[in-house]
C-alpha positions as CSV (number, residue, x, y, z in Angstrom):
1,M,0.0,0.0,0.0
2,A,1.4,3.4,-1.0
3,A,1.9,6.0,1.7
4,I,-0.3,9.1,1.5
5,Q,1.7,12.2,0.9
6,P,0.7,15.4,2.7
7,L,-0.6,18.2,0.6
8,E,1.6,21.2,0.1
9,R,0.1,24.4,1.6
10,L,-1.3,26.6,-1.1
11,G,-1.5,29.8,1.0
12,Y,-0.3,31.3,4.2
13,T,-1.7,34.0,6.5
14,V,0.1,37.2,7.1
15,A,1.3,36.0,10.5
16,E,2.7,32.8,8.9
17,A,4.4,34.7,6.1
18,C,6.0,37.0,8.6
19,K,7.6,34.0,10.3
20,M,8.8,32.6,7.0
21,I,10.4,35.8,5.6
22,P,11.0,37.0,8.6
23,C,9.6,40.5,8.9
24,S,7.0,42.5,10.9
25,R,3.3,42.5,10.1
26,S,3.4,46.2,9.3
27,H,6.2,45.6,6.8
28,L,4.2,42.9,5.1
29,H,1.0,45.0,5.0
30,R,3.0,47.9,3.5
31,A,4.4,45.6,0.8
32,I,0.8,44.4,0.0
33,R,-0.5,48.0,-0.2
34,K,2.4,48.9,-2.5
35,G,1.6,45.9,-4.7
36,A,5.0,44.3,-4.1
37,L,3.4,41.2,-2.6
38,R,0.5,39.5,-4.4
39,V,-2.3,38.3,-2.1
40,S,-5.7,36.6,-2.3
41,H,-8.7,37.2,0.0
42,D,-11.0,34.6,1.6
43,G,-13.5,37.0,3.0
44,A,-11.6,39.2,5.4
45,K,-8.6,36.7,5.6
46,V,-5.6,37.6,3.5
47,L,-3.8,34.6,2.0
48,I,-0.3,34.7,0.4
49,S,0.8,31.9,-1.9
50,R,4.2,30.3,-1.6
51,E,5.0,31.6,-5.1
52,A,4.1,35.1,-4.2
53,I,6.4,34.9,-1.1
54,L,9.3,33.6,-3.2
55,E,8.7,36.3,-5.9
56,Y,8.6,39.0,-3.2
57,L,11.9,37.7,-1.7
58,N,13.5,37.7,-5.2
59,N,12.2,41.1,-6.3
60,G,11.5,43.0,-3.0
61,D,9.7,46.3,-3.6
62,R,10.4,46.1,-7.3
63,G,7.6,43.4,-7.5
64,A,4.9,46.0,-8.0
65,S,4.0,45.3,-11.6
66,S,0.3,44.7,-11.7
67,S,-2.2,47.5,-12.2
68,S,-4.6,45.9,-9.7
69,G,-2.4,47.0,-6.8
70,G,-1.1,43.5,-6.4
71,Q,-4.2,42.2,-4.8
72,A,-6.1,39.4,-6.5
73,S,-9.6,38.4,-5.4
């Protein structure tokens, strides 16, 4: 019988992303407002994909390239 592999997380909360990067919540919220970090929303909850975190780490504040302010719904 094959072992069941755990699913990779598709999104992280702001608090979880702060621990991964590491940075403060205010720094991360500023990056989101500037469009440097792409996010998705689940109601009021902000979710950040692993890919968006890696992109932000590679590009920093230069990541603001979308006209939607970096926030996807």
